[in-house]
C-alpha positions, 0 to 999 in steps of 0.5 A: 834547138836544132833548125830541124827540130823547129821545123820538122819535115813530114811525108807530105812535104817530101816531093820528088820524081816518081819511083821506077814502075817496077819498084813496087812489085820488086818490093812485094818479093819475099826475099830470103824465104825458102820459096826463093831458093835457087832450084839449081844452087840449092843453098843460095837465094834469088837476090839479084834483080835485073832492072832491065829485063824485069824477070824473076830474080836469080841467085848470084851464081846463076847471075854470074853464069848468065852474065853475057845474057845481061851484059851491061844491064843494071841490077840490084842485089838484096842483102840480109841484115838483122834478118831483114831484106835490105839493099846497099844505099849506093845501088838503090840511089840510082833508082830512087831518091832515098832522102829521109829514109832511115839508113844503117851501117852493116859490115862497113856498107850503108844499107836501107831496109826494103820494107817495114820491120813488122815486129820492130820497136814502136815509138815511146814517149820518154821524158826530156830534160826539164821534165818536158816530154819528148817523143822519139822520132817515128816513121810517118807511115807505120809509126816504127821507131827511127834512130834519128830525127832527120829520117822520116821513113823506116823503109823503102816501102813506107817511103813509096806507099 
């Protein structure tokens, strides 16, 4: 038995610095929806968010065109992975403690999903060795299935709720 199996972590035990004030409104943006397509570059989605200016997201081409306006500003670029909005783990770590959030590797990049997968798998009971019931790990907030027991949240949204 692993030590973390004997003493599981719960969301009530996670104490850390508060997330940035803009995080919750950023999580409410529906990235990769038609309403968030760039008016100037019609085939691009608005996925770049300046964490200093705190304005609406812009597409990556508009960001490059306005780089002088945002010179030296920190920013986040939202990615799409498995049809869900995500962010590179190394980028979001600058603003938020990502401990205990399920991480994935997509195209060689470590990512974290922004919000819960509404249609995702729910936890299922399975029988472990010697007939003992074993429960797959699940998100403490939305109860979606997690891949590894060391995580307690499926997304950033669930962690900051």
